[in-house]
C-alpha positions as CSV (number, residue, x, y, z in Angstrom):
1,X,106.6,95.4,87.0
2,X,104.3,98.3,87.7
3,X,105.3,101.6,89.2
4,X,103.4,104.6,90.5
5,X,105.0,107.9,90.0
6,X,103.7,111.0,91.9
7,X,104.2,114.7,91.4
8,X,102.8,118.0,92.5
9,X,103.7,118.4,96.1
10,X,105.4,121.5,97.5
11,X,105.1,124.5,99.7
12,X,101.9,126.6,99.7
13,X,100.4,129.2,101.9
14,X,97.3,128.5,103.8
15,X,94.3,129.1,101.6
16,X,96.3,128.1,98.5
17,X,96.0,125.2,96.2
18,X,98.0,122.3,94.9
19,X,97.3,119.5,92.5
20,X,98.9,116.1,92.9
21,X,99.1,113.6,90.2
22,X,100.0,109.9,90.1
23,X,100.6,107.8,87.0
24,X,100.9,104.0,86.9
25,X,103.1,102.5,84.3
26,X,104.3,99.0,83.4
27,X,102.5,95.7,82.9
28,X,99.0,96.9,83.5
29,X,95.9,94.9,82.6
30,X,93.5,96.9,84.8
31,X,93.3,99.3,87.7
32,X,90.6,99.1,90.2
33,X,90.5,101.7,93.0
34,X,93.0,104.5,93.2
35,X,93.5,106.7,96.1
36,X,95.5,109.2,98.1
37,X,96.7,108.8,101.6
38,X,98.6,111.1,103.8
39,X,100.8,110.8,106.9
40,X,101.8,113.7,109.1
41,X,104.7,113.4,111.5
42,X,103.7,111.5,114.6
43,X,100.3,110.5,113.1
44,X,99.0,107.4,111.5
45,X,98.5,107.2,107.7
46,X,94.9,108.2,106.8
47,X,92.8,107.9,103.7
48,X,92.3,111.3,102.0
49,X,90.3,110.3,99.0
50,X,89.6,107.3,96.8
51,X,88.0,106.7,93.4
52,X,86.9,103.5,91.7
53,X,87.4,102.7,88.1
54,X,83.7,103.7,87.6
55,X,84.3,107.1,89.1
56,X,82.7,106.6,92.5
57,X,84.5,108.7,95.1
58,X,85.1,108.7,98.8
59,X,86.6,111.5,101.0
60,X,87.8,112.0,104.5
61,X,85.5,114.3,106.3
62,X,88.3,116.7,106.9
63,X,88.8,117.4,103.2
64,X,85.2,117.3,101.9
65,X,84.4,120.4,99.9
66,X,88.1,121.3,99.5
67,X,89.7,118.4,97.8
68,X,88.6,116.7,94.6
69,X,89.9,113.3,93.3
70,X,89.7,112.4,89.6
71,X,91.2,109.9,87.2
72,X,91.7,109.2,83.6
73,X,91.5,105.5,83.1
74,X,93.1,105.7,79.6
75,X,96.1,107.4,81.1
76,X,96.3,105.3,84.2
77,X,96.4,108.6,86.1
78,X,94.7,109.9,89.3
79,X,94.8,113.5,90.5
80,X,94.1,115.2,93.7
81,X,93.1,118.8,93.5
82,X,93.5,120.4,96.9
83,X,92.0,123.8,97.5
84,X,91.8,126.1,100.5
85,X,94.7,124.2,102.1
86,X,95.1,124.4,105.8
87,X,98.3,123.9,108.0
88,X,96.8,120.6,109.2
89,X,96.8,119.3,105.6
90,X,100.6,119.2,105.7
91,X,101.8,115.7,105.3
92,X,103.5,113.2,103.0
93,X,100.8,112.3,100.4
94,X,101.0,108.8,98.8
95,X,99.2,107.4,95.9
96,X,97.8,103.9,96.1
97,X,96.4,101.7,93.4
98,X,95.0,98.2,93.0
99,X,96.6,97.1,89.7
100,X,95.8,93.9,87.9
101,X,98.6,92.4,85.9
102,X,98.6,89.5,83.6
103,X,101.2,86.8,83.8
104,X,100.2,84.3,81.0
105,X,96.7,83.4,81.9
106,X,97.0,84.4,85.5
107,X,95.6,87.8,86.7
108,X,97.4,89.1,89.8
109,X,96.1,92.1,91.7
110,X,98.9,94.2,93.2
111,X,98.4,96.8,96.0
112,X,100.9,99.4,95.0
113,X,102.2,102.6,96.6
114,X,103.9,105.6,95.2
115,X,107.1,107.1,96.7
116,X,105.2,109.9,98.4
117,X,105.2,113.6,97.9
118,X,105.6,116.2,100.6
119,X,102.9,118.9,101.0
120,X,103.8,121.8,103.3
121,X,101.3,124.5,104.2
122,X,102.5,127.6,105.9
123,X,100.2,129.6,108.1
């Protein structure tokens, strides 16, 4: 089994910063894309940022210039540095990863989600 464990959410004032982390553990052969999504109450889940194993990144327009995604492939960890937070950034942030696992000679790619971490931004 493979698990994603997140940490780093919390309450911050507008203009402040938070750093989220997500670590994958378990039967891991490879990890392709990793990303962060968020869902605010009454809204659909949206992609915040994603990063490939080669380091290519993609950001939602609303967070460009404020958020930075990074990863350490050796540690199976992805981070999301969030600066200049705004009240509209408040949401449950969830980590997502495409994880390859070996079962004998068979490679299976799993689309995994973390448990979610709450980010609250006060105005």
